[in-house]
C-alpha positions, 0 to 999 in steps of 0.5 A, a space after each residue: 824672398 824671406 818666405 822662401 828662406 823660411 820655407 827652406 830652413 823649415 824643410 832642412 829641419 824636416 829632413 833632419 828630423 825625418 832622417 834621425 827618426 826614420 819617419 821621413 820628412 813628408 810628415 813634417 813638410 805637409 803640416 809646415 806648408 798647409 798650416 804654416 804657409 797656407 799652401 793649398 793641400 794638393 800643392 803641398 802634397 805635390 811638393 812633398 812627393 818630390 822631396 820624397 824622391 830626392 831623399 830616397 835616391 841617395 840613400 837607396 844607392 848606398 844600401 844597394 851597394 852595401 848588399 842590404 837591399 833586396 832589389 828583386 823583392 823590392 821590384 816585385 812589391 813595387 807592382 803593388 805600391 806603384 799601382 796603389 800610388 796611382 790609385 791614391 793620386 787619382 783619389 786625391 783629385 776627387 777629395 777636398 783638402 779637409 777630407 785629406 787633412 783628416 786622413 793625413 792626421 789619422 795616418 800620421 798617428 798610426 805612423 808614430 805608433 808603428 815607429 815607436 814599436 819595437 821592431 822584430 828581426 826575423 831570419 826565416 829559412 827558405 822552404 823548397 817549393 813555396 811561393 817565395 821559392 818560385 818567385 825567388 823572394 830570398 837572399 843574403 845580407 852582411 851582418 858583422 862580417 857574416 853573410 846571412 841567408 833569409 827568405 820571405 813569408 806570407 807574400 800575398 798578405 804583404 803584397 796587399 799591405 804594400 798596395 795600401 801603403 802605396 795608396 796612402 803615399 799617393 793620396 797624402 804625399 808621404 813615403 809611407 815607409 812605416 807601413 812598408 816596413 810593417 808589411 815586410 817586418 811583421 807580415 813577410 818576416 824579412 830581417 829588419 835591415 833588409 826590410 828597412 833598406 828595401 823600403 827606402 829603395 821602393 819609396 822613391 819609385 812609388 813617389 815618382 808614379 803618383 807625382 806624375 799625376 800631380 804634375 799633370 794636374 798642375 799641382 807641382 809648383 816650382 817656387 814651392 818645390 825647389 826650396 822644399 826639395 833642396 832643404 829636405 835633401 840637405 837636412 837628410 844628409 846632415 841627419 845621416 851624418 849625425 845619426 850614429 852620434 845621436 840619441 835616437 831613442 829620445 829623439 823618436 819620443 820627442 818627435 813622436 810628441 811633436 808629430 802627434 800634436 801636429 796631427 791633432 791640429 791637422 785633424 782639428 783644421 780638417 774638421 773645421 774646414 780650414 784647409 784650402 
């Protein structure tokens, strides 16, 4: 019972920090379960995917209602991310825990770097007759009482980056939000608010696709998943309420240092074959 309570409060902390920094709770949950509790890697990934579904759902509904999320762009790119997530989940079943730990540590460092970078904010006009026009990958969003129009760019490169993000999500059990936002910000040149909220909308759907494979393999264990899911959702809720009064820039730096240390420790354990 005491271990479940410790896991619960650890998950609350992961959800809180993930919400405040934008990195998501999964980047803390995996190290917490594998390094802190000795949970086998594949079981930890299964639990993390379920927590990703939980944290994405509530926020996604609010952003859609407020008019920031572009559902059409999200659904189009979900073709890439869900396909990638299924591929990633299948690959996960073929790799040993130590190899996954090394890949996880590498992606974690990349995620931290991307998260600390200054985010570009685009507002590209629609080009008549373009691929984006034919696919209707454009829209509007509210900004300080003004409705602004925008259009996507570079759809094909963005689509393939989304497929890669999906593979990483299914393989590692994280939302890969930083990779999704990278694709939509830097490649597709969507406004920052649109890319961030649309990414949040997509993360849950991507996680569902891969979690079904983990469930079929028996790698989603209720006694692990339940406290993690409840804790991360609660932590994310608290984080969303305190986000406006928090010094998020300082938090991101501190969290980046902590996550970098965790990633190095995971890399060390993976190279020394310490994961189960």
